C-alpha positions as protocol buffer text, in pm:
chain_id: "A"
residue {
  index: 1
  type: MET
  ca { x: -541 y: 1819 z: 200 }
}
residue {
  index: 2
  type: ARG
  ca { x: -234 y: 1934 z: 92 }
}
residue {
  index: 3
  type: GLY
  ca { x: -36 y: 1615 z: 27 }
}
residue {
  index: 4
  type: VAL
  ca { x: 261 y: 1514 z: 200 }
}
residue {
  index: 5
  type: GLU
  ca { x: 623 y: 1607 z: 245 }
}
residue {
  index: 6
  type: GLY
  ca { x: 967 y: 1448 z: 368 }
}
residue {
  index: 7
  type: THR
  ca { x: 1255 y: 1384 z: 427 }
}
residue {
  index: 8
  type: PHE
  ca { x: 1463 y: 1163 z: 642 }
}
residue {
  index: 9
  type: SER
  ca { x: 1852 y: 1115 z: 739 }
}
residue {
  index: 10
  type: GLY
  ca { x: 2021 y: 865 z: 960 }
}
residue {
  index: 11
  type: ALA
  ca { x: 2163 y: 546 z: 997 }
}
residue {
  index: 12
  type: LEU
  ca { x: 2041 y: 222 z: 1127 }
}
residue {
  index: 13
  type: GLY
  ca { x: 2322 y: -30 z: 1188 }
}
residue {
  index: 14
  type: ALA
  ca { x: 2520 y: -32 z: 822 }
}
residue {
  index: 15
  type: PHE
  ca { x: 2233 y: 87 z: 645 }
}
residue {
  index: 16
  type: ARG
  ca { x: 2179 y: 453 z: 567 }
}
residue {
  index: 17
  type: LEU
  ca { x: 1888 y: 628 z: 440 }
}
residue {
  index: 18
  type: GLU
  ca { x: 1907 y: 983 z: 320 }
}
residue {
  index: 19
  type: ALA
  ca { x: 1517 y: 1006 z: 143 }
}
residue {
  index: 20
  type: ALA
  ca { x: 1364 y: 1297 z: 23 }
}
residue {
  index: 21
  type: PHE
  ca { x: 985 y: 1259 z: -109 }
}
residue {
  index: 22
  type: SER
  ca { x: 646 y: 1413 z: -173 }
}
residue {
  index: 23
  type: LEU
  ca { x: 257 y: 1241 z: -182 }
}
residue {
  index: 24
  type: GLN
  ca { x: 0 y: 1418 z: -380 }
}
residue {
  index: 25
  type: PRO
  ca { x: -303 y: 1502 z: -209 }
}
residue {
  index: 26
  type: THR
  ca { x: -515 y: 1122 z: -296 }
}
residue {
  index: 27
  type: GLY
  ca { x: -448 y: 894 z: -505 }
}
residue {
  index: 28
  type: ILE
  ca { x: -168 y: 584 z: -463 }
}
residue {
  index: 29
  type: THR
  ca { x: 188 y: 620 z: -457 }
}
residue {
  index: 30
  type: ALA
  ca { x: 374 y: 326 z: -554 }
}
residue {
  index: 31
  type: LEU
  ca { x: 717 y: 266 z: -316 }
}
residue {
  index: 32
  type: SER
  ca { x: 933 y: -29 z: -489 }
}
residue {
  index: 33
  type: GLY
  ca { x: 1290 y: -104 z: -546 }
}
residue {
  index: 34
  type: PRO
  ca { x: 1489 y: -438 z: -469 }
}
residue {
  index: 35
  type: SER
  ca { x: 1487 y: -587 z: -142 }
}
residue {
  index: 36
  type: GLY
  ca { x: 1731 y: -394 z: 132 }
}
residue {
  index: 37
  type: SER
  ca { x: 1686 y: -52 z: -41 }
}
residue {
  index: 38
  type: GLY
  ca { x: 1508 y: 91 z: 257 }
}
residue {
  index: 39
  type: LYS
  ca { x: 1097 y: 62 z: 132 }
}
residue {
  index: 40
  type: THR
  ca { x: 1003 y: -76 z: 472 }
}
residue {
  index: 41
  type: THR
  ca { x: 1250 y: 185 z: 688 }
}
residue {
  index: 42
  type: LEU
  ca { x: 1067 y: 524 z: 511 }
}
residue {
  index: 43
  type: LEU
  ca { x: 739 y: 372 z: 565 }
}
residue {
  index: 44
  type: ARG
  ca { x: 825 y: 328 z: 931 }
}
residue {
  index: 45
  type: CYS
  ca { x: 976 y: 640 z: 957 }
}
residue {
  index: 46
  type: ILE
  ca { x: 682 y: 823 z: 879 }
}
residue {
  index: 47
  type: ALA
  ca { x: 419 y: 577 z: 1052 }
}
residue {
  index: 48
  type: GLY
  ca { x: 667 y: 750 z: 1317 }
}
residue {
  index: 49
  type: LEU
  ca { x: 756 y: 357 z: 1408 }
}
residue {
  index: 50
  type: THR
  ca { x: 1102 y: 418 z: 1330 }
}
residue {
  index: 51
  type: ARG
  ca { x: 1264 y: 721 z: 1448 }
}
residue {
  index: 52
  type: MET
  ca { x: 1522 y: 903 z: 1262 }
}
residue {
  index: 53
  type: ALA
  ca { x: 1611 y: 1278 z: 1232 }
}
residue {
  index: 54
  type: GLY
  ca { x: 1399 y: 1455 z: 937 }
}
residue {
  index: 55
  type: ARG
  ca { x: 1096 y: 1655 z: 865 }
}
residue {
  index: 56
  type: LEU
  ca { x: 740 y: 1498 z: 793 }
}
residue {
  index: 57
  type: THR
  ca { x: 404 y: 1745 z: 684 }
}
residue {
  index: 58
  type: VAL
  ca { x: 74 y: 1561 z: 613 }
}
residue {
  index: 59
  type: ASP
  ca { x: -191 y: 1821 z: 530 }
}
residue {
  index: 60
  type: GLY
  ca { x: 11 y: 2113 z: 627 }
}
residue {
  index: 61
  type: GLU
  ca { x: 57 y: 1954 z: 972 }
}
residue {
  index: 62
  type: ALA
  ca { x: 390 y: 1886 z: 1114 }
}
residue {
  index: 63
  type: TRP
  ca { x: 422 y: 1550 z: 1211 }
}
residue {
  index: 64
  type: GLN
  ca { x: 803 y: 1607 z: 1277 }
}
residue {
  index: 65
  type: ASP
  ca { x: 1083 y: 1883 z: 1265 }
}
residue {
  index: 66
  type: GLU
  ca { x: 1338 y: 1945 z: 1408 }
}
residue {
  index: 67
  type: THR
  ca { x: 1197 y: 2035 z: 1744 }
}
residue {
  index: 68
  type: SER
  ca { x: 863 y: 1847 z: 1774 }
}
residue {
  index: 69
  type: PHE
  ca { x: 823 y: 1445 z: 1703 }
}
residue {
  index: 70
  type: LEU
  ca { x: 494 y: 1331 z: 1738 }
}
residue {
  index: 71
  type: PRO
  ca { x: 428 y: 959 z: 1861 }
}
residue {
  index: 72
  type: THR
  ca { x: 276 y: 683 z: 1639 }
}
residue {
  index: 73
  type: HIS
  ca { x: -49 y: 671 z: 1854 }
}
residue {
  index: 74
  type: ARG
  ca { x: -112 y: 1026 z: 1776 }
}
residue {
  index: 75
  type: ARG
  ca { x: -87 y: 1060 z: 1401 }
}
residue {
  index: 76
  type: PRO
  ca { x: -400 y: 1032 z: 1216 }
}
residue {
  index: 77
  type: VAL
  ca { x: -241 y: 746 z: 991 }
}
residue {
  index: 78
  type: GLY
  ca { x: -358 y: 371 z: 899 }
}
residue {
  index: 79
  type: VAL
  ca { x: -69 y: 146 z: 904 }
}
residue {
  index: 80
  type: VAL
  ca { x: -161 y: -235 z: 670 }
}
residue {
  index: 81
  type: PHE
  ca { x: 159 y: -498 z: 697 }
}
residue {
  index: 82
  type: GLN
  ca { x: 256 y: -809 z: 524 }
}
residue {
  index: 83
  type: GLU
  ca { x: 57 y: -974 z: 804 }
}
residue {
  index: 84
  type: ALA
  ca { x: -308 y: -873 z: 913 }
}
residue {
  index: 85
  type: SER
  ca { x: -224 y: -883 z: 1313 }
}
residue {
  index: 86
  type: LEU
  ca { x: -599 y: -883 z: 1396 }
}
residue {
  index: 87
  type: LEU
  ca { x: -708 y: -934 z: 1709 }
}
residue {
  index: 88
  type: ALA
  ca { x: -761 y: -1311 z: 1774 }
}
residue {
  index: 89
  type: HIS
  ca { x: -1034 y: -1254 z: 2076 }
}
residue {
  index: 90
  type: LEU
  ca { x: -1243 y: -1038 z: 1856 }
}
residue {
  index: 91
  type: SER
  ca { x: -1466 y: -1102 z: 1592 }
}
residue {
  index: 92
  type: VAL
  ca { x: -1430 y: -916 z: 1183 }
}
residue {
  index: 93
  type: ARG
  ca { x: -1693 y: -701 z: 1359 }
}
residue {
  index: 94
  type: GLY
  ca { x: -1489 y: -618 z: 1700 }
}
residue {
  index: 95
  type: ASN
  ca { x: -1166 y: -615 z: 1476 }
}
residue {
  index: 96
  type: LEU
  ca { x: -1336 y: -300 z: 1305 }
}
residue {
  index: 97
  type: ALA
  ca { x: -1470 y: -144 z: 1603 }
}
residue {
  index: 98
  type: TYR
  ca { x: -1139 y: -193 z: 1754 }
}
residue {
  index: 99
  type: GLY
  ca { x: -984 y: 92 z: 1410 }
}
residue {
  index: 100
  type: ALA
  ca { x: -1260 y: 289 z: 1480 }
}
residue {
  index: 101
  type: LYS
  ca { x: -1197 y: 358 z: 1834 }
}
residue {
  index: 102
  type: ARG
  ca { x: -867 y: 476 z: 1808 }
}
residue {
  index: 103
  type: THR
  ca { x: -988 y: 786 z: 1675 }
}
residue {
  index: 104
  type: SER
  ca { x: -1209 y: 1092 z: 1814 }
}
residue {
  index: 105
  type: ALA
  ca { x: -1180 y: 1258 z: 1476 }
}
residue {
  index: 106
  type: LYS
  ca { x: -1526 y: 1297 z: 1271 }
}
residue {
  index: 107
  type: ALA
  ca { x: -1608 y: 978 z: 1085 }
}
residue {
  index: 108
  type: ASP
  ca { x: -1546 y: 1065 z: 706 }
}
residue {
  index: 109
  type: VAL
  ca { x: -1542 y: 694 z: 671 }
}
residue {
  index: 110
  type: SER
  ca { x: -1827 y: 471 z: 787 }
}
residue {
  index: 111
  type: LEU
  ca { x: -1863 y: 143 z: 877 }
}
residue {
  index: 112
  type: HIS
  ca { x: -2163 y: 46 z: 627 }
}
residue {
  index: 113
  type: ASP
  ca { x: -1953 y: 221 z: 369 }
}
residue {
  index: 114
  type: THR
  ca { x: -1627 y: 3 z: 419 }
}
residue {
  index: 115
  type: VAL
  ca { x: -1805 y: -292 z: 516 }
}
residue {
  index: 116
  type: ASP
  ca { x: -1977 y: -239 z: 152 }
}
residue {
  index: 117
  type: LEU
  ca { x: -1621 y: -194 z: -14 }
}
residue {
  index: 118
  type: LEU
  ca { x: -1445 y: -428 z: 102 }
}
residue {
  index: 119
  type: GLY
  ca { x: -1728 y: -703 z: 74 }
}
residue {
  index: 120
  type: LEU
  ca { x: -1715 y: -772 z: 453 }
}
residue {
  index: 121
  type: GLY
  ca { x: -2069 y: -848 z: 504 }
}
residue {
  index: 122
  type: VAL
  ca { x: -2084 y: -1194 z: 496 }
}
residue {
  index: 123
  type: LEU
  ca { x: -1751 y: -1174 z: 717 }
}
residue {
  index: 124
  type: LEU
  ca { x: -1854 y: -955 z: 1019 }
}
residue {
  index: 125
  type: ASP
  ca { x: -1983 y: -1289 z: 1285 }
}
residue {
  index: 126
  type: ARG
  ca { x: -1653 y: -1497 z: 1171 }
}
residue {
  index: 127
  type: SER
  ca { x: -1339 y: -1485 z: 1413 }
}
residue {
  index: 128
  type: PRO
  ca { x: -987 y: -1426 z: 1197 }
}
residue {
  index: 129
  type: ALA
  ca { x: -944 y: -1835 z: 1266 }
}
residue {
  index: 130
  type: ASN
  ca { x: -1202 y: -1936 z: 1040 }
}
residue {
  index: 131
  type: LEU
  ca { x: -1088 y: -1593 z: 754 }
}
residue {
  index: 132
  type: SER
  ca { x: -865 y: -1689 z: 419 }
}
residue {
  index: 133
  type: GLY
  ca { x: -577 y: -1430 z: 407 }
}
residue {
  index: 134
  type: GLY
  ca { x: -729 y: -1255 z: 165 }
}
residue {
  index: 135
  type: GLU
  ca { x: -985 y: -1200 z: 407 }
}
residue {
  index: 136
  type: ARG
  ca { x: -779 y: -1088 z: 696 }
}
residue {
  index: 137
  type: GLN
  ca { x: -614 y: -826 z: 471 }
}
residue {
  index: 138
  type: ARG
  ca { x: -914 y: -721 z: 394 }
}
residue {
  index: 139
  type: VAL
  ca { x: -1027 y: -665 z: 739 }
}
residue {
  index: 140
  type: ALA
  ca { x: -692 y: -516 z: 842 }
}
residue {
  index: 141
  type: LEU
  ca { x: -773 y: -253 z: 550 }
}
residue {
  index: 142
  type: GLY
  ca { x: -1151 y: -186 z: 715 }
}
residue {
  index: 143
  type: ARG
  ca { x: -966 y: -119 z: 1041 }
}
residue {
  index: 144
  type: ALA
  ca { x: -716 y: 144 z: 883 }
}
residue {
  index: 145
  type: LEU
  ca { x: -1003 y: 314 z: 696 }
}
residue {
  index: 146
  type: LEU
  ca { x: -1210 y: 359 z: 1011 }
}
residue {
  index: 147
  type: SER
  ca { x: -917 y: 483 z: 1249 }
}
residue {
  index: 148
  type: GLN
  ca { x: -998 y: 802 z: 986 }
}
residue {
  index: 149
  type: PRO
  ca { x: -636 y: 869 z: 890 }
}
residue {
  index: 150
  type: LYS
  ca { x: -517 y: 1120 z: 692 }
}
residue {
  index: 151
  type: LEU
  ca { x: -235 y: 906 z: 532 }
}
residue {
  index: 152
  type: LEU
  ca { x: -253 y: 511 z: 457 }
}
residue {
  index: 153
  type: LEU
  ca { x: 88 y: 299 z: 418 }
}
residue {
  index: 154
  type: MET
  ca { x: 65 y: -35 z: 315 }
}
residue {
  index: 155
  type: ASP
  ca { x: 391 y: -234 z: 315 }
}
residue {
  index: 156
  type: GLU
  ca { x: 396 y: -488 z: 91 }
}
residue {
  index: 157
  type: PRO
  ca { x: -8 y: -637 z: 196 }
}
residue {
  index: 158
  type: LEU
  ca { x: -37 y: -932 z: -35 }
}
residue {
  index: 159
  type: SER
  ca { x: 295 y: -1031 z: -75 }
}
residue {
  index: 160
  type: SER
  ca { x: 199 y: -1293 z: 203 }
}
residue {
  index: 161
  type: LEU
  ca { x: -66 y: -1444 z: -29 }
}
residue {
  index: 162
  type: ASP
  ca { x: -72 y: -1716 z: -272 }
}
residue {
  index: 163
  type: ALA
  ca { x: -163 y: -1631 z: -600 }
}
residue {
  index: 164
  type: GLY
  ca { x: -561 y: -1743 z: -616 }
}
residue {
  index: 165
  type: ALA
  ca { x: -594 y: -1510 z: -295 }
}
residue {
  index: 166
  type: LYS
  ca { x: -401 y: -1237 z: -435 }
}
residue {
  index: 167
  type: ALA
  ca { x: -619 y: -1239 z: -735 }
}
residue {
  index: 168
  type: GLU
  ca { x: -906 y: -1308 z: -478 }
}
residue {
  index: 169
  type: ILE
  ca { x: -807 y: -883 z: -311 }
}
residue {
  index: 170
  type: LEU
  ca { x: -693 y: -735 z: -583 }
}
residue {
  index: 171
  type: PRO
  ca { x: -1016 y: -594 z: -714 }
}
residue {
  index: 172
  type: TYR
  ca { x: -1135 y: -492 z: -389 }
}
residue {
  index: 173
  type: LEU
  ca { x: -767 y: -285 z: -391 }
}
residue {
  index: 174
  type: GLU
  ca { x: -893 y: -140 z: -656 }
}
residue {
  index: 175
  type: ARG
  ca { x: -1195 y: -31 z: -535 }
}
residue {
  index: 176
  type: LEU
  ca { x: -1000 y: 155 z: -266 }
}
residue {
  index: 177
  type: HIS
  ca { x: -779 y: 314 z: -501 }
}
residue {
  index: 178
  type: ARG
  ca { x: -1111 y: 469 z: -683 }
}
residue {
  index: 179
  type: ALA
  ca { x: -1293 y: 576 z: -345 }
}
residue {
  index: 180
  type: LEU
  ca { x: -984 y: 707 z: -163 }
}
residue {
  index: 181
  type: ALA
  ca { x: -987 y: 1071 z: -79 }
}
residue {
  index: 182
  type: ILE
  ca { x: -663 y: 1070 z: 129 }
}
residue {
  index: 183
  type: PRO
  ca { x: -290 y: 990 z: 19 }
}
residue {
  index: 184
  type: ALA
  ca { x: -202 y: 597 z: 33 }
}
residue {
  index: 185
  type: LEU
  ca { x: 132 y: 463 z: -8 }
}
residue {
  index: 186
  type: TYR
  ca { x: 224 y: 96 z: -128 }
}
residue {
  index: 187
  type: VAL
  ca { x: 537 y: -31 z: -64 }
}
residue {
  index: 188
  type: SER
  ca { x: 591 y: -376 z: -335 }
}
residue {
  index: 189
  type: HIS
  ca { x: 822 y: -447 z: -554 }
}
residue {
  index: 190
  type: ASP
  ca { x: 558 y: -671 z: -755 }
}
residue {
  index: 191
  type: ALA
  ca { x: 545 y: -459 z: -1126 }
}
residue {
  index: 192
  type: GLY
  ca { x: 187 y: -646 z: -1169 }
}
residue {
  index: 193
  type: GLU
  ca { x: 52 y: -470 z: -859 }
}
residue {
  index: 194
  type: ILE
  ca { x: 195 y: -121 z: -933 }
}
residue {
  index: 195
  type: ALA
  ca { x: 36 y: -108 z: -1236 }
}
residue {
  index: 196
  type: ARG
  ca { x: -277 y: -229 z: -1129 }
}
residue {
  index: 197
  type: LEU
  ca { x: -285 y: 17 z: -860 }
}
residue {
  index: 198
  type: ALA
  ca { x: -67 y: 293 z: -843 }
}
residue {
  index: 199
  type: ASP
  ca { x: -88 y: 611 z: -997 }
}
residue {
  index: 200
  type: ARG
  ca { x: 245 y: 747 z: -940 }
}
residue {
  index: 201
  type: VAL
  ca { x: 607 y: 525 z: -847 }
}
residue {
  index: 202
  type: ILE
  ca { x: 902 y: 605 z: -580 }
}
residue {
  index: 203
  type: TYR
  ca { x: 1187 y: 426 z: -665 }
}
residue {
  index: 204
  type: MET
  ca { x: 1440 y: 365 z: -409 }
}
residue {
  index: 205
  type: GLU
  ca { x: 1792 y: 194 z: -415 }
}
residue {
  index: 206
  type: ALA
  ca { x: 2097 y: 151 z: -98 }
}
residue {
  index: 207
  type: GLY
  ca { x: 1821 y: 380 z: 130 }
}
residue {
  index: 208
  type: ARG
  ca { x: 1787 y: 637 z: -179 }
}
residue {
  index: 209
  type: ILE
  ca { x: 1473 y: 832 z: -351 }
}
residue {
  index: 210
  type: VAL
  ca { x: 1649 y: 733 z: -742 }
}
residue {
  index: 211
  type: ALA
  ca { x: 1485 y: 746 z: -1089 }
}
residue {
  index: 212
  type: ALA
  ca { x: 1336 y: 442 z: -1194 }
}
residue {
  index: 213
  type: PRO
  ca { x: 1534 y: 209 z: -1397 }
}
residue {
  index: 214
  type: ALA
  ca { x: 1433 y: 215 z: -1791 }
}
residue {
  index: 215
  type: THR
  ca { x: 1203 y: -53 z: -1933 }
}
residue {
  index: 216
  type: PRO
  ca { x: 1332 y: -277 z: -2156 }
}
residue {
  index: 217
  type: GLU
  ca { x: 1144 y: -264 z: -2493 }
}
residue {
  index: 218
  type: PRO
  ca { x: 926 y: -621 z: -2483 }
}
residue {
  index: 219
  type: THR
  ca { x: 1121 y: -875 z: -2743 }
}
residue {
  index: 220
  type: LEU
  ca { x: 987 y: -1237 z: -2874 }
}
residue {
  index: 221
  type: ALA
  ca { x: 1326 y: -1305 z: -2819 }
}
residue {
  index: 222
  type: GLY
  ca { x: 1328 y: -1658 z: -2573 }
}
residue {
  index: 223
  type: LEU
  ca { x: 1001 y: -1753 z: -2709 }
}
residue {
  index: 224
  type: ASP
  ca { x: 956 y: -2103 z: -2800 }
}
residue {
  index: 225
  type: ALA
  ca { x: 749 y: -2156 z: -3156 }
}
residue {
  index: 226
  type: ALA
  ca { x: 423 y: -2285 z: -2986 }
}
residue {
  index: 227
  type: ALA
  ca { x: 450 y: -1958 z: -2775 }
}
residue {
  index: 228
  type: ARG
  ca { x: 473 y: -1718 z: -3054 }
}
residue {
  index: 229
  type: ASP
  ca { x: 201 y: -1904 z: -3266 }
}
residue {
  index: 230
  type: ARG
  ca { x: -26 y: -1847 z: -2932 }
}
residue {
  index: 231
  type: LEU
  ca { x: 79 y: -1510 z: -2944 }
}
residue {
  index: 232
  type: ALA
  ca { x: 23 y: -1415 z: -3259 }
}
residue {
  index: 233
  type: LEU
  ca { x: -356 y: -1565 z: -3240 }
}
residue {
  index: 234
  type: ALA
  ca { x: -404 y: -1362 z: -2993 }
}
residue {
  index: 235
  type: ALA
  ca { x: -322 y: -1067 z: -3226 }
}
residue {
  index: 236
  type: LEU
  ca { x: -563 y: -1200 z: -3489 }
}
residue {
  index: 237
  type: ARG
  ca { x: -832 y: -1225 z: -3260 }
}
residue {
  index: 238
  type: ALA
  ca { x: -761 y: -841 z: -3147 }
}
residue {
  index: 239
  type: GLY
  ca { x: -808 y: -744 z: -3489 }
}
residue {
  index: 240
  type: LEU
  ca { x: -422 y: -694 z: -3544 }
}
residue {
  index: 241
  type: SER
  ca { x: -295 y: -771 z: -3899 }
}
residue {
  index: 242
  type: PRO
  ca { x: 51 y: -977 z: -3948 }
}
residue {
  index: 243
  type: LEU
  ca { x: 334 y: -793 z: -3985 }
}
residue {
  index: 244
  type: ALA
  ca { x: 441 y: -880 z: -4410 }
}
């Protein structure tokens, strides 16, 4: 793999995108920034769902340039959105098989490996209506992987889940991270998710790729006495000595 190189320029109403970026051949790159900064727009341009002037190459293959535009259905890309959008009339097994049918490429990712990686074995005969939010997102991830993508795009896949469902799915995403042999772009504004999953971070602001804002130094200001006592006790249990 030779990674991903892209640049897009254009306007959607009053919003303007002027973004150039690159992704490493493997691993997860987080795309972060405030709401309205253009994260989802950039992801949709990469997927071919939004057409905007620019250039995009994936593993040396031009998906878009000055003279050509590869339509979405011909791009070997797996996309997972905020909502799983599973096919309601199919079982989990059927939804996974649908992902595999979308490609004629040699199967680098098998159904067995995907089911094992994402813990889907006990869910295969269930319908989407009988799945939790976290389970639906795991199935959506499996379906995307079985399309044999050269690039995986995830647009805030945990944002619609409650805290319990997020805690359930994050270990599976960490396993996916370790197993991925392709580049992945993970859109999120959640610093905790990014810290757990991403190898690197791209930051957006007002439609542009910018340097990430400086992280403020941690401080005890604002903590009440009880919170400071709990923090001191945790430090002592970890073997740290209090400062004189």
